[in-house]
C-alpha positions in Angstrom: 24.3 -3.7 -38.5 21.9 -3.6 -40.9 18.5 -5.4 -41.5 19.4 -9.0 -42.0 22.9 -9.3 -40.3 23.8 -11.3 -37.9 26.7 -11.8 -35.1 27.0 -15.0 -32.8 29.3 -16.0 -30.8 29.5 -20.0 -29.3 31.1 -21.3 -25.8 33.1 -24.5 -25.2 29.9 -26.0 -23.6 28.4 -25.8 -26.4 25.6 -22.3 -25.6 25.2 -20.0 -28.5 24.4 -16.4 -28.1 23.4 -14.8 -31.5 22.6 -11.0 -32.2 20.8 -10.3 -35.2 19.3 -7.6 -36.6 15.6 -7.5 -38.3 13.5 -3.6 -37.9 15.6 -3.7 -34.0 18.2 -6.3 -32.2 17.1 -9.4 -31.4 19.3 -11.1 -29.0 18.9 -14.5 -28.4 20.5 -17.7 -26.1 20.4 -21.4 -27.1 22.0 -24.7 -26.1 20.4 -26.7 -28.8 21.5 -25.0 -32.0 24.4 -24.1 -33.9 25.7 -20.9 -35.9 23.6 -22.2 -39.4 22.1 -19.8 -41.6 18.5 -19.8 -42.6 15.8 -17.7 -44.3 13.3 -15.9 -42.7 10.2 -14.4 -44.8 9.2 -10.8 -44.3 6.7 -8.5 -45.5 8.3 -4.8 -45.9 5.9 -2.0 -45.1 4.6 -1.5 -48.7 3.3 -5.0 -48.6 6.0 -6.6 -50.7 7.5 -10.2 -49.4 11.4 -10.9 -48.7 13.7 -13.1 -47.4 16.1 -12.2 -44.9 19.2 -14.2 -43.8 19.0 -15.0 -39.5 20.4 -18.2 -38.2 18.6 -21.3 -37.3 18.1 -20.2 -33.4 15.8 -17.4 -35.1 14.1 -19.5 -37.5 13.1 -21.6 -34.7 12.5 -19.2 -32.3 9.6 -17.6 -34.4 8.2 -21.1 -35.6 7.2 -21.7 -32.0 7.6 -18.2 -30.4 3.2 -18.0 -30.3 2.7 -19.5 -27.7 4.6 -17.8 -25.3 3.1 -14.4 -26.7 -0.4 -15.6 -26.1 0.0 -16.8 -22.4 1.7 -13.1 -21.6 -1.2 -11.3 -23.7 -3.2 -13.4 -21.5 -1.8 -13.1 -18.4 -1.5 -8.8 -19.1 -5.2 -8.9 -19.5 -6.3 -8.9 -16.2 -2.8 -8.1 -14.5 -2.8 -6.9 -11.1 -0.7 -3.9 -11.8 -0.1 -3.0 -7.9 2.4 -0.4 -6.8 4.6 -2.0 -4.2 8.2 -1.2 -2.3 8.1 -5.0 -1.9 9.5 -6.3 -5.3 8.4 -9.7 -4.8 4.8 -8.6 -4.4 5.0 -7.9 -8.1 6.1 -11.6 -8.9 4.0 -13.1 -6.8 1.1 -11.7 -8.7 2.7 -12.6 -11.8 2.9 -16.1 -11.4 -0.2 -16.7 -9.4 -2.1 -14.7 -13.0 -0.2 -17.4 -15.0 -1.3 -20.5 -13.0 -5.2 -18.8 -13.7 -4.3 -18.2 -17.2 -2.5 -21.9 -17.6 -5.4 -23.3 -15.4 -8.2 -21.4 -17.7 -6.5 -23.1 -21.0 -6.6 -26.9 -19.4 -10.4 -26.4 -18.1 -11.4 -25.2 -21.5 -9.2 -28.6 -23.1 -11.4 -30.7 -20.7 -15.0 -29.3 -21.4 -13.8 -29.0 -25.1 -15.5 -25.1 -25.2 -14.4 -21.8 -25.4 -15.4 -19.5 -22.4 -14.4 -16.1 -21.4 -11.3 -15.7 -18.6 -13.2 -13.5 -16.7 -16.0 -15.8 -16.9 -13.4 -18.5 -15.5 -11.7 -16.1 -12.9 -14.5 -14.3 -11.2 -16.1 -17.8 -9.9 -12.5 -18.8 -9.0 -11.8 -15.8 -6.8 -15.1 -16.1 -5.1 -14.4 -20.1 -4.2 -11.7 -18.6 -2.9 -13.0 -16.3 -0.9 -15.2 -18.5 0.6 -12.6 -21.0 0.8 -10.7 -18.5 3.1 -13.8 -17.6 5.2 -14.6 -20.9 5.8 -11.3 -21.3 7.5 -11.5 -18.4 9.6 -12.2 -18.6 13.3 -13.1 -16.2 15.7 -10.7 -16.9 18.7 -10.9 -15.5 21.8 -8.3 -13.8 23.4 -8.9 -11.8 26.6 -8.3 -7.7 26.8 -7.8 -7.2 30.3 -10.3 -8.1 32.9 -13.2 -7.4 30.5 -12.7 -10.5 28.4 -14.4 -8.9 25.5 -13.5 -9.8 21.8 -11.0 -7.5 19.7 -12.4 -5.9 17.3 -10.1 -7.0 14.0 -10.2 -10.1 15.8 -14.3 -10.0 15.0 -13.2 -8.8 11.7 -11.9 -11.3 10.6 -14.8 -13.6 10.5 -16.2 -11.5 7.9 -13.5 -11.9 5.2 -15.2 -12.5 1.8 -18.6 -10.7 3.3 -18.3 -7.6 2.0 -18.1 -7.6 -2.2 -19.2 -4.5 -3.7 -22.3 -4.1 -5.5 -23.6 -0.4 -7.1 -26.8 1.4 -5.7 -28.9 4.1 -6.9 -29.2 6.1 -4.2 -25.5 7.8 -2.2 -25.5 6.2 1.3 -23.1 6.8 4.0 -19.6 4.8 4.4 -19.9 2.7 7.5 -16.4 3.0 7.8 -16.2 6.6 7.5 -18.9 6.7 10.2 -17.1 4.4 12.5 -14.5 7.5 12.5 -17.1 10.2 12.5 -16.2 11.4 8.9 -19.4 12.7 6.8 -18.8 10.6 3.2 -21.4 9.3 0.9 -21.3 7.0 -1.7 -23.2 4.6 -4.3 -20.3 1.8 -3.6 -21.7 -0.6 -0.2 -20.8 -4.1 0.4 -22.9 -6.9 -0.2 -23.2 -9.6 3.2 
């Protein structure tokens, strides 16, 4: 198809499927539009403005797409791109970041000021860590007859205490020194 040409299909239920060619092919489905023709304004590479034929659904999308694109841009700024074989983790992190961005937008509207997303994200993360730490308790679990605490249970009591900080000199890593490895680092955990 040439630029400005379109094709559509309408189901018996009134669902419109449109294929329109701009600089590349655009596919769109709508249940509230009809295949009525419209005009889209475009700027060519030369800087000249031109009108291109398109459907009413495409014009509606172009008019209101800014919010969706802006939300995706904000979510991807501090996206947690963790590699995992479990697909649901990627979905969970994407939904979590979307919820954080939405709450940041509401926070800015309530306070009537514009703050950076990072200035909202870091205190939120610290508050969530503190909430998790305050709800964690050491549970006594008997290990044989000695009655000693499990090392894993003791470590869980410190959730949120170990935030990384850069120092000037290199020191031995606490975890590696327990495993008898000689590794030095400038990053330490702050208690």
